C-alpha positions as CSV (number, residue, x, y, z in Angstrom):
1,M,25.6,-51.0,-21.5
2,S,23.3,-50.4,-24.2
3,Q,23.2,-47.7,-26.3
4,R,20.2,-45.4,-28.1
5,R,22.0,-44.3,-30.8
6,G,19.8,-41.9,-32.7
7,E,17.5,-41.0,-30.0
8,E,16.9,-37.4,-28.1
9,I,18.5,-36.5,-25.4
10,E,17.0,-36.2,-22.1
11,L,16.8,-33.5,-19.0
12,G,18.0,-36.3,-16.9
13,D,21.3,-37.2,-19.4
14,V,22.4,-33.6,-19.4
15,A,21.3,-33.2,-15.4
16,A,23.0,-36.2,-14.6
17,I,26.7,-35.0,-16.7
18,L,25.7,-31.0,-15.3
19,F,26.3,-32.5,-11.6
20,D,29.5,-34.5,-12.6
21,E,31.0,-31.2,-13.8
22,F,30.0,-29.5,-11.4
23,G,32.0,-31.4,-8.6
24,R,31.0,-29.5,-6.0
25,S,28.4,-31.7,-4.4
26,S,26.1,-34.1,-5.9
27,T,23.4,-30.6,-6.2
28,M,23.1,-27.1,-6.6
29,H,20.4,-23.9,-6.0
30,A,17.7,-24.5,-8.2
31,K,18.6,-20.9,-9.8
32,T,21.9,-22.4,-10.6
33,F,20.4,-25.2,-12.1
34,H,17.6,-23.2,-14.2
35,K,20.2,-20.7,-16.1
36,T,22.8,-23.0,-16.5
37,T,20.6,-25.5,-18.1
38,Y,19.2,-23.0,-20.7
39,F,22.5,-22.4,-21.8
40,I,23.4,-26.0,-22.2
41,E,20.3,-26.7,-24.5
42,K,22.0,-23.9,-26.6
43,R,25.2,-24.8,-26.9
44,I,24.2,-28.4,-27.3
45,Q,22.8,-27.6,-30.5
46,E,25.5,-24.9,-31.9
47,L,27.8,-28.3,-31.4
48,G,25.3,-30.2,-33.3
49,G,23.4,-32.1,-30.7
50,D,19.7,-32.8,-30.7
51,F,18.1,-31.6,-27.2
52,D,15.2,-29.6,-26.7
53,L,14.7,-28.2,-23.2
54,P,11.5,-27.9,-21.5
55,Y,11.5,-24.5,-20.1
56,F,9.0,-21.4,-20.1
57,W,9.6,-17.5,-18.2
58,Y,8.8,-16.4,-15.4
59,K,9.8,-14.0,-12.7
60,F,13.7,-14.3,-12.5
61,G,14.2,-15.6,-16.1
62,T,13.4,-19.1,-17.4
63,M,12.5,-22.4,-15.1
64,T,13.7,-25.7,-16.4
65,V,10.9,-28.0,-16.1
66,T,11.3,-31.4,-14.5
67,E,8.4,-33.5,-13.9
68,N,8.9,-36.8,-15.9
69,S,12.7,-36.5,-15.4
70,P,15.0,-37.8,-12.8
71,V,15.6,-34.4,-11.8
72,T,13.7,-32.4,-8.4
73,I,14.1,-29.8,-7.0
74,Q,13.0,-29.2,-3.3
75,Y,12.5,-25.8,-1.5
76,S,12.8,-24.7,1.6
77,G,11.6,-21.4,2.5
78,D,14.5,-19.1,0.1
79,E,17.0,-22.2,0.1
80,S,16.6,-24.2,-2.7
81,E,18.4,-28.0,-3.5
82,V,18.4,-29.7,-7.2
83,L,18.6,-33.7,-6.9
84,C,19.5,-35.9,-9.5
85,S,18.7,-39.8,-9.8
86,R,20.8,-40.5,-12.4
87,R,24.5,-40.9,-12.5
88,T,26.8,-40.8,-15.7
89,D,27.0,-44.6,-15.2
90,D,23.3,-44.7,-15.9
91,L,23.6,-43.1,-19.0
92,T,22.7,-45.3,-22.2
93,L,24.1,-42.2,-24.8
94,S,26.4,-42.7,-27.8
95,E,29.6,-41.2,-27.2
96,E,29.0,-38.9,-29.3
97,Q,26.5,-37.6,-27.4
98,E,27.7,-38.0,-24.5
99,D,31.2,-35.6,-25.6
100,I,29.0,-33.0,-27.0
101,I,26.8,-32.9,-23.9
102,R,29.7,-32.7,-21.8
103,T,31.8,-30.2,-24.1
104,A,28.9,-28.2,-23.8
105,T,28.6,-28.2,-20.0
106,K,32.3,-27.5,-19.5
107,Q,31.3,-24.4,-21.5
108,V,29.2,-22.8,-19.7
109,L,30.4,-23.8,-16.2
110,E,33.1,-21.7,-17.3
111,E,30.7,-19.2,-17.8
112,H,28.9,-19.5,-14.5
113,D,32.7,-19.6,-13.0
114,D,32.9,-16.0,-14.4
115,L,29.4,-14.6,-14.7
116,D,28.2,-16.7,-11.9
117,T,24.6,-17.4,-11.6
118,E,23.3,-14.0,-11.6
119,G,25.5,-12.7,-14.7
120,L,24.3,-16.0,-16.5
121,T,20.7,-14.3,-15.6
122,D,21.6,-10.9,-16.9
123,R,22.7,-12.5,-20.1
124,M,20.0,-14.5,-20.5
125,Y,17.8,-11.2,-20.5
126,E,20.0,-9.0,-22.6
127,E,20.3,-12.4,-25.3
128,D,17.1,-14.1,-24.9
129,A,14.2,-11.6,-23.2
130,P,11.3,-11.7,-25.3
131,Y,10.0,-8.7,-24.3
132,E,12.4,-5.1,-23.8
133,A,9.9,-4.6,-20.2
134,Q,11.7,-8.4,-19.0
135,R,15.0,-6.9,-19.9
136,K,13.9,-3.1,-17.9
137,Y,12.2,-5.3,-15.1
138,R,15.5,-6.8,-14.5
139,Q,17.4,-3.6,-14.7
140,L,14.8,-2.4,-11.9
141,D,15.1,-5.3,-10.0
142,D,18.9,-5.2,-9.5
143,F,19.2,-1.4,-8.8
144,V,16.8,-2.3,-5.7
145,Q,18.6,-5.1,-4.9
146,W,21.9,-3.3,-5.0
147,Q,20.8,-0.8,-3.0
148,L,19.7,-3.3,-0.7
149,Y,23.1,-4.5,-0.8
150,K,24.7,-1.3,0.2
151,E,22.3,-0.5,2.9
152,D,20.2,-1.4,5.5
153,E,16.1,-2.6,4.2
154,E,14.9,0.1,7.3
155,Q,17.2,2.7,5.1
156,T,14.9,5.9,3.9
157,D,18.1,7.6,2.6
158,F,18.5,6.0,-0.4
159,E,18.6,7.1,-4.7
160,R,15.3,7.5,-4.9
161,D,15.9,9.5,-8.1
162,E,17.4,6.9,-9.7
163,V,14.4,4.0,-8.9
164,R,11.9,6.2,-10.5
165,R,14.4,6.6,-13.3
166,Y,14.2,2.7,-14.1
167,I,10.5,2.5,-13.1
168,N,9.4,5.0,-15.9
169,E,11.9,3.0,-18.4
170,F,10.2,-0.1,-17.1
171,I,6.7,1.7,-18.0
172,D,7.4,3.3,-20.9
173,S,8.9,-0.4,-22.2
174,F,5.5,-2.0,-21.2
175,P,4.1,-4.0,-23.8
176,E,0.0,-2.7,-23.7
177,H,-0.6,-3.2,-26.8
178,E,-0.5,-7.1,-25.8
179,F,-1.4,-6.9,-22.7
180,P,-4.2,-4.1,-22.1
181,E,-5.9,-6.7,-19.1
182,Y,-3.0,-5.0,-16.7
183,E,-2.7,-1.4,-17.7
184,N,-4.9,-0.7,-14.7
185,D,-3.0,-2.9,-12.5
186,L,0.3,-1.5,-14.3
187,F,-0.5,2.4,-13.2
188,L,-1.7,1.5,-10.1
189,W,1.6,0.3,-8.9
190,Y,3.5,3.6,-10.8
191,D,1.0,5.8,-8.8
192,L,1.9,4.1,-5.7
193,L,5.7,3.7,-6.2
194,S,5.6,7.3,-7.1
195,N,3.8,8.0,-3.9
196,R,5.8,5.8,-1.3
197,L,9.1,7.7,-3.3
198,T,7.8,10.8,-2.4
199,D,7.2,10.2,1.0
200,Q,10.5,10.5,2.8
201,S,10.0,8.5,5.4
202,T,9.3,5.5,2.8
203,T,12.3,2.6,3.4
204,L,14.3,1.0,1.2
205,G,12.3,-2.4,2.1
206,E,9.1,-1.2,1.2
207,I,10.2,-0.1,-2.3
208,E,11.5,-3.7,-2.5
209,D,8.1,-5.0,-1.5
210,L,6.1,-2.9,-3.8
211,V,8.6,-2.9,-6.4
212,E,8.1,-6.6,-7.0
213,L,4.4,-7.1,-6.1
214,F,3.4,-5.9,-9.9
215,W,6.0,-8.3,-11.6
216,S,4.4,-11.5,-9.5
217,I,1.1,-10.4,-11.4
218,F,2.5,-10.2,-15.1
219,S,5.3,-12.7,-14.6
220,I,1.9,-15.4,-14.5
221,E,1.3,-14.2,-17.3
222,L,4.4,-14.6,-19.0
223,A,4.8,-18.3,-18.0
224,V,1.4,-19.4,-20.2
225,S,1.6,-16.3,-23.0
226,I,5.4,-17.4,-23.9
227,D,5.5,-20.5,-25.7
228,T,8.1,-22.4,-25.4
229,G,6.5,-25.8,-25.4
230,P,5.3,-27.4,-21.8
231,S,1.4,-26.6,-21.2
232,V,-0.6,-24.8,-18.8
233,E,-1.1,-27.4,-16.3
234,T,2.4,-28.4,-16.8
235,I,3.6,-24.5,-15.2
236,K,1.2,-25.0,-12.6
237,R,2.7,-28.1,-11.5
238,E,6.2,-26.6,-11.7
239,L,5.0,-23.5,-10.1
240,G,2.9,-25.3,-7.1
241,I,0.5,-23.0,-8.2
242,G,-3.4,-24.7,-8.3
243,D,-5.3,-21.9,-9.8
244,L,-3.2,-19.2,-11.8
245,R,-6.2,-16.9,-12.1
246,K,-6.2,-17.1,-8.6
247,R,-3.0,-16.1,-7.3
248,Q,-2.6,-13.3,-9.8
249,Q,-6.1,-12.2,-8.2
250,Y,-4.4,-12.7,-4.6
251,F,-1.6,-10.5,-5.6
252,R,-4.2,-7.9,-7.3
253,N,-5.7,-8.1,-3.8
254,E,-2.4,-6.8,-2.3
255,L,-1.7,-3.5,-4.5
256,R,-5.7,-2.9,-3.8
257,K,-4.7,-3.1,0.0
258,K,-1.9,-0.3,-0.4
259,E,-3.4,1.7,-2.0
260,R,-6.2,1.8,0.5
261,E,-3.2,2.6,2.4
262,H,-1.4,4.6,0.7
263,L,-3.3,6.6,-1.7
264,Y,-6.6,6.9,-0.4
265,I,-6.4,6.5,3.7
266,E,-8.0,10.1,4.3
267,E,-11.2,9.0,2.5
268,E,-11.6,5.9,3.6
269,S,-13.0,5.4,7.9
270,D,-11.2,2.6,9.7
271,H,-14.2,-0.1,9.6
272,L,-14.2,0.1,5.8
273,I,-10.1,-0.6,5.3
274,E,-10.4,-3.4,8.3
275,A,-13.2,-5.1,6.8
276,A,-11.7,-4.9,3.0
277,D,-8.6,-6.3,4.5
278,T,-10.4,-9.2,6.1
279,V,-12.0,-10.7,2.2
280,V,-8.3,-10.1,1.3
281,A,-7.6,-12.7,3.7
282,S,-10.2,-14.9,2.6
283,E,-9.6,-15.5,-0.6
284,L,-5.5,-16.7,0.3
285,E,-6.2,-20.2,-0.3
286,F,-2.8,-20.8,-0.7
287,I,1.1,-20.1,0.6
288,E,3.1,-18.4,-1.6
289,T,6.8,-20.2,-2.2
290,S,9.4,-18.7,-3.2
291,R,10.8,-20.1,-6.9
292,A,13.9,-19.4,-9.3
């Protein structure tokens, strides 16, 4: 077998060894793949290896770019499956390169066994998130998810004051000076959440949906504004989004739809609300796909 000594390590090499060491099956969930490959890259570099992982930041941490690699990710609703066509028998690495990858992979998988995927994600945010607002949103989302774990989504009796506290911390941390164009979205979102939390009939599921709405808008900005290497076109292909700004506009329309429903419902007639909702629906030219 020939060896390509001195060449850079590729994603397919790392993925082949990752699946070999993972050992539970020939595949894994996309979020686990994204988070483990992120930390494997860091560990490879610490061990002296030459590997630059193609990735970008998005809703729930980093996403690894898989185009032009033997790795494919298949999505079906909330489920996902990562496949790698390269096997360890196909590798043409030097012994030193393979040893470094395998050592790094074993160490990261040991940490994954201890922390699980969500624990690795928490660590990613704490150590490396470029903005404090990312960490604060993670804490807000984690708290809401914890409430949902304990309670039914139709529950109206939940820790509203704590949700408010996490929202306020996120608002305070948001980098308005860098992203002033998101200020109107941010404060409309805040007003809506304040309104819904004051209304004792609001369910936990409604709060979950609203909490995610502003982040769906802003995480698209994060994907392209945090320069980690991949081009905008590459990011669009990885996310399966044809037009990033149209996707943002869809979520903005959803935010304003909720504004009409909950903040100004008494000031608008039913036929105006229905007409506006028709416009929103007509602008939806894509299917939202859940990504890691």
